[in-house]
KOLZA-666970 format. One record per residue: x, y, z of N, C-alpha, C, O in turn; residue in three letters. Coordinates in steps of 0.001 Angstrom, whole numbers, plus 500000, padded with zeros to 6 digits. Example, Ala and Ser with C-alpha at 12.3 -4.5 7.8 and 13.67 -1.06 7.14 Angstrom:
residues 2
513190494310507800512300495500507800513200496700507800514236496681508465Ala512850497750507080513670498940507140512900500030507870513409501138508039Ser
***
This chain:
residues 109
634704825073802011634184824456800817635008823237800429634481822288799848Met636294823258800746637149822137800347636829820856801096637206819775800642Glu636142820943802236635818819767803032634422819224802768634098818128803224His633583819965802040632210819532801813631386819685803086631637820594803878Gly630412818815803290629574818857804491630365818315805673631057817303805567Ala630246819014806805630978818618808009630075818631809229629214819500809369Leu630279817660810110629602817689811399630167818838812212631336819197812072Leu629327819412813063629780820546813868630998820179814706631877821017814907Ser631067818965815189632223818542815983633513818627815175634531819107815674Arg633472818165813942634652818200813068635001819640812686636174820005812622Arg633983820443812435634184821841812089634871822592813234635736823436812999Leu634483822282814467635124822903815626636605822551815695637431823401816027Lys636942821320815388638349820890815413639140821606814319640217822141814580Val638610821617813107639310822237811980639557823726812227640615824251811881Ile638575824402812827638675825848813042639204826217814422639160827384814810Cys639705825232815168640314825448816489639336826048817507639691826969818242Asn638130825534817545637159825936818567637092824858819635636019824356819968Tyr638248824515820160638337823535821240638725824257822513638866825480822516Arg638895823525823579639361824125824830640690824812824588641612824227824020Lys640779826053825021642007826808824854642159827433823473643135828135823210Gly641207827183822601641276827728821244640348828916821082640101829663822029Gly639842829081819881638917830178819591637646830047820408637311828966820893Asn636945831158820554635680831176821299634578831719820389634859832379819388Lys633327831437820745632191831995820031631748831209818816631242831796817860Gly631924829886818824631547829052817686630079829234817321629754829432816150Phe629194829170818304627756829280818021627409830637817401626567830716816506Asp628052831692817872627807833026817327628238833099815869627506833617815025Thr629416832584815577629927832612814202629035831784813279628693832229812183Ile628655830581813718627800829711812901626456830391812631625954830342811508Ile625880831016813635624603831710813469624726832833812455623858832992811597Thr625787833609812543625987834704811581626144834167810159625566834717809222Arg626911833111809996627093832519808673625774831987808112625522832090806912Leu624937831419808977623632830929808533622725832094808138622033832024807122Gln622725833146808922621871834296808622622289834975807318621455835560806627Met623561834900806987624054835477805744623999834457804598624427834751803482Gln623483833286804873623318832158803941624626831669803329624637831191802195Thr625714831782804061626977831203803609627038829712803914627698828955803202Tyr626342829285804983626240827865805316624809827565805748624046828470806087Ile624461826289805732623153825860806222623289824471806821624271823768806582Ser622293824089807600622284822751808172621819821791807077620701821898806575Val622684820864806720622371819901805670621656818677806238620870818033805543Ala621932818358807506621368817143808098621656817160809591622444817974810073Asp621017816261810311621354815981811702621744814514811767621017813648811278Phe622876814241812362623398812884812456623411812485813925623809813272814784Val622979811274814208622969810783815581624180809888815813624476808996815017Tyr624861810140816899626000809306817259625481807895817548624300807711817841Met626355806917817465625952805535817698626791804925818809627981805209818945Gln626139804077819599626854803369820654627623802193820022627513801970818817Asp628388801448820810629175800345820246628347799272819538628882798477818765Pro627032799254819808626155798263819181625463798819817933624618798146817342Tyr625815800033817534625249800632816334623901801297816528623229801633815552Gly623492801493817790622210802135818073622409803634818246623328804060818946Arg621550804444817610621676805893817768621305806318819188620472805693819844Pro621941807391819642621623807904820978621820809412821014622502809984820164Tyr621214810044822004621415811472822260620790812376821222619960811961820412Gly621215813624821274620749814650820346621462814491819011622592814004818949Trp620794814903817955621424814909816640622507815973816586622361817045817174Gly623586815679815887624688816613815701624520817223814311624352816504813325Val624565818558814240624345819240812963625478818959811984626655818926812343Ala625078818761810744626037818641809640625843819889808780624767820103808221Lys626894820715808676626829821965807945627413821820806550628351821053806330Tyr626845822568805614627353822588804244627074823960803645626195824685804110Ala627816824300802628627507825520801889626273825242801036626034824096800655Thr625491826267800733624336826046799860624746825463798498624010824666797916Pro625914825860797998626385825336796722626621823829796803626285823094795875Glu627198823374797909627452821941798090626144821177798301626009820030797875Ala625197821819798956623938821148799283622974821107798094622339820081797852Gln622860822203797357621856822297796293622446822363794888621722822201793906Phe623740822597794784624384822720793477624604824171793094623766825034793353Gly625735824421792478626123825780792110625127826414791147624771827581791310Tyr624674825666790151623748826213789157622421826629789782621860827664789423Asp621924825830790707620664826171791376620812827465792169619938828331792118Phe621903827597792894622127828781793724622273830028792852621649831053793128Ile623081829946791817623312831129790987622107831478790113622023832598789610Thr621183830552789926619990830853789122619116831914789791618333832578789112Ser619235832081791090618434833071791810619053834462791789618404835422792207Ala620277834597791319620957835895791323620244836943790471620341838137790755Tyr619535836516789439618871837462788547617527837948789099616928838867788541Cys617059837347790174615767837748790750615887839051791522616924839367792104Arg614797839788791506614713840985792333614280840559793738613607839539793888Lys614652841317794760614274840959796138612765840784796315612327839917797071Pro611975841596795626610520841498795746610016840147795230609104839550795802Glu610626839680794143610228838386793584610580837257794551609793836330794743Glu611751837339795151612149836323796134611201836335797322610798835279797810Ser610844837527797788609906837656798908608569837020798564608000836293799378Arg608063837289797364606784836714796935606859835186796857605904834497797217Asp607975834667796395608155833213796314608187832585797708607611831521797934Arg608860833250798625608922832756800009607521832766800618607107831792801247Ile606795833866800432605423833943800960604531832857800365603757832227801086Leu604634832636799071603808831598798423604120830228799010603213829431799246Ala605397829953799244605767828658799833605238828535801258604694827498801636His605396829589802041604909829545803427603398829369803485602887828707804389Leu602679829951802535601219829792802507600829828337802253599805827878802759Lys601628827609801479601310826193801250601637825349802479600958824363802766Thr602687825747803200603097824997804398602225825360805597601929824509806436Val601816826627805676601017827125806799599729827768806268599584828989806323Leu598800826965805760597603827533805127596710828326806084595943829179805636Pro596791828069807369595934828779808327596483830158808700595771830957809308Glu597721830446808352598333831733808696597892832811807705597694832544806520Ala597743834037808221597392835177807386598656835743806742599761835581807259His598470836400805621599597836990804888600366837966805765601593838030805693Thr599657838727806591600320839693807477601238838976808474602337839447808766Glu600780837843808988601591837069809929602846836532809246603940836589809807Gln602681836018808050603815835463807313604805836554806923606017836344806975Leu604296837712806535605174838838806202605993839266807403607180839568807288Ser605347839287808548606053839641809788607118838603810116608184838939810632Lys606825837341809815607762836255810098609047836380809283610130836119809806Leu608946836770808027610130836827807179610843838179807195611895838319806571Ile610306839157807880610977840456807966612257840409808652612921841436808791Arg
***
């Protein structure tokens, strides 16, 4: 949290996930994302010496509090899980109008 949003490359250096260091960076990042401790805030493209982007985007990770604000995150603490589930389903129905409720429910399980 003290560093704010970080590119995955920088995060690997800070946490010693380099050659000869810790192992399992992708596993740890996935677990943290599934537990919603961190999320992908953006993808940044490296630039060549002429300032042109190239290659795959590099993930920039941030805590949800840093990305959306502490007040926004804590405002959901009073919700019941069923209410959160209903809100997620309602949002998915707007994004995927052709999907059936059963399909969307299976997706978020």
